[in-house]
N, C-alpha and C positions, 0 to 999 in steps of 0.2 A: 672361268668358262663353265666349270662343272656345276656351279651354283645355278647358272642360267638353265642348264640342261635339267637339273633336279627340279627347279621351279616349274619348267614346262611339263615334266612327267607328273608332278603333283597336280598341276592344273588340269591336265587331261583326265586324271583319275577322279578328281573331286568334282569337276564341272557337272556331270550328270546328277549328282546328289544335290548340288546347289540349285540346279535348274528345277529339280523335283520340288524342293522346298519353296522356290519362287512360284511355281505353278500351283502348289497347294495354297499358298497365301492368296493368290489371285482368285482361286475358286472360292475360298472361304469368304473373302471380302464381297465377291459377287452374290454369295448366299446370305449376306447381311451379318456376318460375324467378324467385324474388323479387329477385335481384340485377339481372337485366335489366329487371324491372318497375320497379325504383327508378330506373333510367336514364331511363325514359320519364316518370316523375314529375319528374325533374330537368329534362327537356326542356320539360314543361308549365310548370314554374316559370320557366324562362328566357323562354319565349314570352309568358307571361301576366303577368309581374311589373309591368308598367306600368298594369295595371288592378287596382284594389283588390279587386274581387270575384274575379277569376281568380287573383290572387296569393294571397289568403287560401285559396281552394279548393285550390290546389296544396299549400299547407302543411297543410291539413286532411287531404288524402289521404296526405301523408307521415307525419303523426301516426298515422293509421289503419294505415298500413303498419308503422310502428314498433311499434304495439301488437300487431298480428298476428304480427310476427317476435320479439316479446319483447325488443326493442332499447331499453333504458332510455335510453341516450344520445340516440337519435333522438327518442324521445318527449319528453324534457325539452327538447331543443333546439327541437323543433317548437312546443312550448307558448310559448316565448319568441318564436319567429319569427312565430307567428300574431298575437300582440299587435303586433309590429313591422310586419307587413304591413298590419294593419288601421289602424294609426295613422300610418304613415310613407309609404305608397305615394302618397297624394294630394299629399304635399309634394315628391315626386320624390327622396326620399332612398333611392336604390337603387343598389347596385353592379351595373352592367350585366354580364351573363354569369354572375352568381353562380347556382350550381345549386340552392341552397336547402336542401341536406342539412346535417345537424349536423356532418358531418366537414369542412366548409369554413366558415371564418369568415363570419359574416353580413355582414361589412363588406368582404369581399374581392371586387374586380372581377376577372373572368376573361375571357379572349378568347372571343368568340362563334364557334361553329361557322359555317362559310361558309353552309350552308343556313339556319341561324337568322338570320344577318345579313341575307340576302336577303329572307327572309320578314318580318322585323321592319321592314325598310326599306319594303317594299310596304305593310304594315299601317299604318305611320306616314305613308305616301304621300310618302316622301322617297327620293332616290337613295342606294344603299349607299355607304359610304365605303370607299376602298381602303387 
């Protein structure tokens, strides 16, 4: 039961930051910069991947991005990742730092950006590791 409570607290803390990244992605794509937009989708993924809802949302937005860009590899990769996010997030089967795009293995752990590490530590209510 405490894990569910902790997950809810984490999600409440991190959700506004995920939303901000998604909003920046949408704005950049509207302005004609889809590559930079995708970088913000990746940031939203990294920040939200410990919450099933936020994790799935990041992958759905990446799927939509792939459809708008006509990127078949991204579309197919995101279809698989959506299923994985929906079924594996609650089990904790997540490679930390993974950016979520189809050009990176879904199983590959990546180093966190320093700002992401600090923000995630705050959202988890734990001190960042050095």
